[in-house]
BAFI-969236 format. One line per field, with one value per residue (C-alpha): residue in one letter; residue number from 1; x, y, z. Coordinates in nm, 2 decimals, decimal comma, always signed. Layout:
residuo (a ...)
num (NUM ...)
px (X ...)
py (Y ...)
pz (Z ...)
//
This chain:
residuo (x x x x x x x x x x x x x x x x x x x x x x x x x x x x x x x x x x x x x x x x x x x x x x x x x x x x x x x x x x x x x x x x x x x x x x x x x x x x x x x x x x x x x x x x x x x x x x x x x x x x x x x x x x x x x x x x x x x x x x x x x x x x x x x x x x x x x x x x x x x x x x x x x x x x x x x x x x x x x x x x x x x x x x x x x x x x x x x x x)
num (1 2 3 4 5 6 7 8 9 10 11 12 13 14 15 16 17 18 19 20 21 22 23 24 25 26 27 28 29 30 31 32 33 34 35 36 37 38 39 40 41 42 43 44 45 46 47 48 49 50 51 52 53 54 55 56 57 58 59 60 61 62 63 64 65 66 67 68 69 70 71 72 73 74 75 76 77 78 79 80 81 82 83 84 85 86 87 88 89 90 91 92 93 94 95 96 97 98 99 100 101 102 103 104 105 106 107 108 109 110 111 112 113 114 115 116 117 118 119 120 121 122 123 124 125 126 127 128 129 130 131 132 133 134 135 136 137 138 139 140 141 142 143 144 145 146 147 148 149 150 151 152 153 154 155 156 157 158 159 160 161 162 163 164 165 166 167 168 169 170 171 172 173 174 175 176 177)
px (+23,58 +23,93 +24,18 +24,15 +23,94 +23,87 +23,61 +23,47 +23,12 +22,91 +22,69 +22,43 +22,36 +22,38 +22,01 +21,95 +22,26 +22,20 +21,88 +22,02 +22,12 +22,48 +22,57 +22,48 +22,57 +22,92 +23,00 +23,01 +23,36 +23,23 +23,01 +23,27 +23,44 +23,66 +23,52 +23,59 +23,39 +23,21 +23,10 +22,99 +22,77 +22,62 +22,55 +22,38 +22,14 +22,03 +22,04 +21,79 +21,53 +21,58 +21,56 +21,24 +21,10 +21,18 +21,04 +20,72 +20,68 +20,74 +20,54 +20,34 +20,54 +20,84 +21,14 +21,17 +21,52 +21,74 +22,01 +22,35 +22,56 +22,70 +22,77 +22,94 +23,15 +23,27 +23,34 +23,55 +23,74 +23,82 +23,94 +24,16 +24,31 +24,39 +24,58 +24,79 +24,87 +24,93 +25,28 +25,34 +25,39 +25,30 +25,12 +25,35 +25,43 +25,27 +24,94 +24,97 +24,99 +24,67 +24,50 +24,60 +24,46 +24,13 +24,11 +24,16 +23,89 +23,65 +23,73 +23,80 +24,14 +24,46 +24,42 +24,71 +24,86 +24,66 +24,34 +24,43 +24,47 +24,14 +23,96 +24,11 +23,98 +23,63 +23,35 +23,06 +22,71 +22,50 +22,16 +21,89 +21,68 +21,52 +21,38 +21,44 +21,53 +21,39 +21,05 +21,24 +21,47 +21,18 +21,04 +21,35 +21,28 +21,51 +21,88 +21,77 +21,58 +21,89 +22,10 +21,86 +21,85 +22,22 +22,25 +21,99 +22,21 +22,54 +22,38 +22,23 +22,57 +22,73 +22,45 +22,45 +22,82 +22,97 +23,30 +23,61 +23,84 +23,67 +23,88 +23,91 +23,74 +23,45 +23,13 +22,76 +22,69 +22,98 +22,76 +22,62 +22,49)
py (+0,57 +0,69 +0,89 +1,21 +1,50 +1,35 +1,51 +1,46 +1,31 +1,33 +1,02 +1,16 +1,48 +1,82 +1,88 +1,62 +1,65 +2,02 +1,94 +1,66 +1,70 +1,81 +1,48 +1,31 +1,56 +1,61 +1,24 +1,23 +1,12 +0,77 +0,91 +1,13 +0,94 +1,04 +0,96 +1,08 +1,37 +1,18 +0,91 +1,19 +1,35 +1,02 +0,92 +1,25 +1,21 +0,87 +0,99 +1,26 +0,98 +0,86 +1,22 +1,27 +0,94 +1,03 +1,38 +1,25 +1,01 +1,29 +1,58 +1,43 +1,65 +1,61 +1,84 +2,14 +2,11 +2,41 +2,47 +2,44 +2,43 +2,78 +2,73 +2,40 +2,56 +2,85 +2,60 +2,39 +2,69 +2,79 +2,44 +2,43 +2,77 +2,66 +2,36 +2,59 +2,85 +2,60 +2,62 +2,26 +2,17 +1,80 +1,81 +1,71 +1,99 +1,80 +1,79 +2,17 +2,23 +2,02 +2,21 +2,55 +2,43 +2,34 +2,68 +2,85 +2,63 +2,72 +3,09 +3,15 +3,31 +3,25 +3,43 +3,63 +3,51 +3,78 +3,65 +3,29 +3,39 +3,58 +3,29 +3,03 +3,23 +3,30 +3,16 +3,02 +2,99 +2,72 +2,81 +2,81 +2,50 +2,63 +2,36 +2,08 +1,77 +1,90 +1,72 +1,40 +1,45 +1,56 +1,21 +1,06 +1,04 +0,79 +0,70 +0,39 +0,60 +0,80 +0,49 +0,33 +0,66 +0,68 +0,31 +0,36 +0,62 +0,42 +0,11 +0,31 +0,46 +0,11 -0,05 +0,23 +0,31 -0,03 +0,13 -0,07 +0,12 +0,16 +0,17 -0,18 -0,07 +0,10 -0,09 +0,01 -0,17 +0,00 +0,31 +0,33 +0,64)
pz (-12,75 -12,79 -12,59 -12,78 -12,65 -12,31 -12,08 -11,73 -11,71 -11,40 -11,42 -11,18 -11,35 -11,18 -11,25 -10,98 -10,76 -10,70 -10,51 -10,30 -9,93 -9,89 -9,73 -10,06 -10,33 -10,18 -10,22 -10,60 -10,68 -10,77 -11,04 -11,21 -11,50 -11,79 -12,13 -12,49 -12,60 -12,87 -12,62 -12,38 -12,65 -12,76 -12,40 -12,31 -12,60 -12,46 -12,10 -12,20 -12,25 -11,89 -11,76 -11,94 -11,81 -11,45 -11,49 -11,65 -11,35 -11,10 -11,27 -11,55 -11,80 -12,03 -11,98 -12,21 -12,35 -12,33 -12,60 -12,43 -12,75 -12,71 -12,34 -12,41 -12,69 -12,45 -12,18 -12,42 -12,54 -12,18 -12,10 -12,40 -12,33 -11,98 -12,12 -12,34 -12,06 -11,78 -11,64 -11,54 -11,91 -11,86 -12,20 -12,49 -12,73 -13,02 -12,82 -12,74 -13,12 -13,17 -12,89 -13,04 -13,38 -13,21 -13,04 -13,37 -13,53 -13,25 -13,24 -13,60 -13,53 -13,33 -12,99 -12,84 -12,51 -12,33 -12,49 -12,40 -12,04 -12,03 -12,20 -11,97 -11,66 -11,78 -11,57 -11,77 -11,64 -11,80 -11,95 -11,69 -11,64 -11,32 -11,10 -11,34 -11,14 -10,82 -10,85 -10,91 -10,61 -10,39 -10,43 -10,28 -9,91 -9,75 -9,79 -9,97 -10,22 -10,29 -10,31 -10,56 -10,77 -10,79 -10,87 -11,15 -11,31 -11,26 -11,41 -11,70 -11,78 -11,78 -11,99 -12,25 -12,29 -12,22 -12,11 -12,16 -11,92 -11,58 -11,26 -11,10 -10,77 -10,96 -10,88 -10,89 -10,57 -10,38 -10,33 -9,98 -9,80)
//
């Protein structure tokens, strides 16, 4: 990966974490990492195979994939607009110009400052995948089950992406509930 177009990636996907007990789902800082957008897209395609395997084991069925491309585009536009209008101005001017160009490319036009503000503040609801992940999480009965499940995803992420720049203290075995 590179350092352009970085994005947050939740290693244990929301489709599972949303069904976990609060004590577990609220302790997710260890599974949020920053990766380049291209690596994120590449990883999600491979992670889909593991999601399907887990769902098949839990329900006997594969997951029906929902198209999230429009949602992802709107979310990206909103994030970029927020960078442009943010007041702390820690982003170099040259990068702001690049961001504005990407916004124009995604929208098809240069938005006004008023439009940038509105786009930055928009809330986007992902396409519904009702209940997906719940049958998998329902099979996790003990803290050890949850630990193993989380470690499965952390290990999968490391094996697939082979990241070069993980924090020094980041360790799959550090997880303990």
